[in-house]
C-alpha positions as CSV (number, residue, x, y, z in Angstrom):
1,M,112.5,97.7,104.5
2,N,110.5,98.7,101.5
3,K,109.5,102.4,101.8
4,A,107.9,102.7,98.3
5,L,104.3,103.0,99.5
6,F,104.0,105.8,102.0
7,D,106.0,108.9,103.2
8,L,103.4,110.4,105.5
9,I,101.7,108.4,108.3
10,V,98.9,110.1,110.1
11,F,97.6,108.8,113.4
12,D,94.4,109.3,115.2
13,W,95.0,110.0,118.9
14,D,92.3,108.7,121.2
15,G,92.0,104.9,121.0
16,T,94.9,104.6,118.5
17,L,97.9,106.1,120.4
18,M,96.3,106.9,123.7
19,D,94.2,104.4,125.8
20,S,91.5,106.9,126.5
21,T,88.3,105.7,124.9
22,A,86.7,104.4,128.2
23,V,87.5,107.7,129.9
24,I,86.0,109.7,127.0
25,G,82.8,107.6,127.1
26,K,82.4,108.1,130.9
27,C,82.9,111.8,130.5
28,I,80.2,112.1,127.8
29,Q,77.9,110.2,130.1
30,A,78.8,112.3,133.1
31,A,78.2,115.5,131.2
32,A,74.7,114.4,130.3
33,R,74.0,113.3,133.8
34,D,75.1,116.6,135.2
35,L,72.4,118.4,133.1
36,G,69.7,115.9,134.0
37,L,69.6,114.5,130.4
38,A,69.1,110.9,129.3
39,V,72.5,109.3,129.7
40,P,73.6,107.6,126.5
41,P,74.7,103.9,126.8
42,Q,78.4,103.2,126.6
43,R,78.2,101.9,123.1
44,A,76.6,105.1,121.9
45,A,79.1,107.2,123.7
46,L,82.0,105.3,122.2
47,S,80.5,105.4,118.7
48,V,81.0,109.2,118.4
49,I,84.7,109.2,119.5
50,G,86.7,110.8,116.8
51,L,84.0,113.4,115.9
52,D,84.2,117.0,117.1
53,L,82.3,117.4,120.3
54,R,79.5,119.5,118.8
55,R,78.8,116.8,116.2
56,A,79.1,114.1,118.8
57,I,76.5,115.7,121.0
58,Q,74.1,116.2,118.1
59,T,74.6,112.5,117.1
60,I,74.0,110.8,120.5
61,L,71.7,113.4,122.1
62,P,69.6,114.6,119.1
63,D,66.8,116.0,121.2
64,V,69.0,118.3,123.2
65,L,68.2,122.0,122.5
66,P,71.1,123.9,120.8
67,E,71.3,126.3,123.8
68,H,72.4,123.3,126.0
69,H,75.3,122.3,123.8
70,A,77.7,124.8,125.3
71,K,76.8,123.6,128.8
72,L,77.3,120.0,127.8
73,T,80.7,120.9,126.3
74,D,81.7,122.7,129.5
75,R,80.7,119.7,131.7
76,Y,82.5,117.3,129.3
77,H,85.7,119.3,129.6
78,Y,85.4,119.6,133.3
79,H,85.2,115.8,133.7
80,M,88.0,115.2,131.2
81,L,90.4,117.6,133.1
82,A,89.4,115.8,136.4
83,Q,90.4,112.4,134.9
84,D,93.4,113.6,132.9
85,Q,95.8,111.2,134.6
86,E,93.6,108.1,134.0
87,S,94.7,107.8,130.3
88,S,98.1,106.6,129.1
89,L,99.8,105.6,125.9
90,F,99.2,102.1,124.7
91,E,102.2,99.9,125.3
92,G,104.7,100.2,122.5
93,V,103.4,103.5,121.1
94,R,106.4,105.6,122.1
95,E,108.9,103.0,120.7
96,M,106.9,102.7,117.4
97,L,106.8,106.4,116.8
98,L,110.5,106.9,117.7
99,D,111.4,104.1,115.3
100,L,109.2,105.5,112.4
101,S,110.6,109.0,113.0
102,Q,114.2,107.7,112.8
103,Q,113.4,105.9,109.6
104,G,112.5,109.3,108.0
105,Y,108.7,109.1,107.8
106,F,106.7,112.3,108.2
107,L,104.4,111.7,111.2
108,A,101.2,113.6,111.9
109,V,98.1,113.5,114.1
110,A,94.5,114.0,113.0
111,T,92.1,114.1,115.9
112,G,88.6,114.9,117.1
113,M,90.2,116.6,120.1
114,G,90.5,120.4,120.3
115,R,93.9,122.1,120.0
116,V,94.3,122.8,123.7
117,G,93.6,119.2,124.6
118,L,96.0,117.8,122.0
119,N,98.8,120.1,123.0
120,R,98.3,119.2,126.6
121,A,98.4,115.5,125.7
122,L,101.5,115.8,123.5
123,N,103.4,117.7,126.2
124,Q,102.3,115.3,129.0
125,T,103.4,112.3,127.0
126,G,106.6,113.9,125.7
127,L,105.7,113.1,122.0
128,L,105.5,116.6,120.7
129,S,108.9,116.5,119.0
130,L,108.1,113.3,117.1
131,F,105.3,114.8,115.0
132,D,105.8,117.0,112.0
133,A,102.2,118.4,112.0
134,S,98.7,118.0,113.4
135,R,95.1,118.9,112.9
136,C,92.3,119.2,115.4
137,A,88.6,119.3,115.2
138,D,88.3,122.9,116.2
139,E,90.7,124.0,113.4
140,T,89.0,122.5,110.4
141,F,86.1,120.2,109.3
142,S,85.3,117.2,111.5
143,K,86.0,113.7,110.4
144,P,85.0,112.0,108.2
145,H,85.4,115.1,106.0
146,P,88.8,114.8,104.2
147,A,90.0,118.3,105.2
148,M,92.4,117.1,107.9
149,L,94.3,114.8,105.6
150,Q,94.2,117.3,102.8
151,E,95.6,120.1,104.9
152,L,98.3,117.9,106.4
153,G,99.4,116.7,103.0
154,R,99.7,120.3,101.7
155,E,101.5,121.5,104.8
156,L,104.1,118.7,104.6
157,G,104.3,118.6,100.8
158,Q,103.1,115.0,100.6
159,P,100.5,113.7,98.1
160,L,97.5,111.8,99.5
161,Q,98.4,108.8,97.4
162,R,101.5,108.4,99.6
163,T,99.6,109.1,102.8
164,L,98.5,106.4,105.3
165,M,95.8,107.1,108.0
166,V,95.9,104.9,111.1
167,G,92.8,104.9,113.3
168,D,90.4,103.0,115.5
169,T,87.1,104.3,114.2
170,T,85.0,104.2,111.1
171,H,85.3,108.0,111.1
172,D,89.1,107.7,110.6
173,L,88.8,105.2,107.8
174,Q,86.0,107.0,106.0
175,M,88.0,110.2,106.1
176,A,90.9,108.4,104.4
177,I,88.5,107.1,101.7
178,N,87.1,110.6,101.2
179,A,90.6,112.0,100.9
180,G,91.9,109.2,98.5
181,A,94.4,108.0,101.1
182,A,95.1,104.5,102.4
183,S,94.2,103.4,105.9
184,I,95.0,100.9,108.6
185,A,92.4,100.0,111.3
186,V,93.3,99.1,114.9
187,T,90.8,97.0,116.8
188,Y,91.9,97.9,120.4
189,G,90.0,101.2,120.4
190,A,86.4,102.5,120.1
191,H,84.7,100.8,117.2
192,P,84.1,97.1,116.6
193,E,86.3,95.1,114.2
194,A,83.5,94.2,111.8
195,A,82.6,97.8,111.2
196,L,86.2,98.7,110.6
197,R,86.8,95.8,108.2
198,A,83.7,96.8,106.2
199,L,85.6,99.9,105.1
200,Q,88.4,97.7,103.7
201,P,91.6,99.1,105.3
202,I,94.8,97.7,103.9
203,H,95.5,96.1,107.3
204,V,93.7,95.5,110.5
205,A,96.0,95.5,113.6
206,A,95.1,93.8,116.8
207,N,97.6,95.6,118.9
208,V,100.5,98.2,118.7
209,A,103.1,95.5,118.2
210,D,101.1,94.2,115.2
211,L,100.8,97.7,113.8
212,H,104.5,98.4,114.3
213,A,105.5,95.2,112.6
214,W,103.3,95.8,109.6
215,L,104.6,99.3,109.1
216,N,108.2,98.1,109.2
217,T,107.5,95.3,106.7
218,H,105.0,96.9,104.3
219,A,104.9,100.7,104.6
């Protein structure tokens, strides 16, 4: 295998490693419904996956008063906890990460989730030990700001030119562009393939097997 291109591979979580986008969309809609607000359509709810929750609310519910943001956030977290067991890793994710870790790659997560949610997910899936570092939306700037990738690179001593971002949203790919890193798009998550391709990732993967094979051959 040619390992000349990348040393650090950073993965988004929801919609890239975890099959959770539908659940997230439903929870956003349920939170709005609980407060008697206009319920955003599914496409709008999915479009903000990857952003921190505050920015997501501002994007899809721009007319909501700031004093209601905390209530919306609380209701969203309530519904997410109630449906915690409905999400699972995409088939092949565990095997891919184990393989990449054994090959010596640095592995990291950059997610729009909060730290509590990511830690819970990592522990529930048993993947915590496979990642060298992670960044969450409540710790730094939200995607597509480059801060997550910049901070991960500094923490692990890896230049952004040798860093690869893997994600299912335009927020992930734009973050990589902003940071000067390469990116791979996966089409089985939240955002449509055409929007992902428009940002010119170096590969577009249709499933985890495709992603794993490309990484083994080209990364």
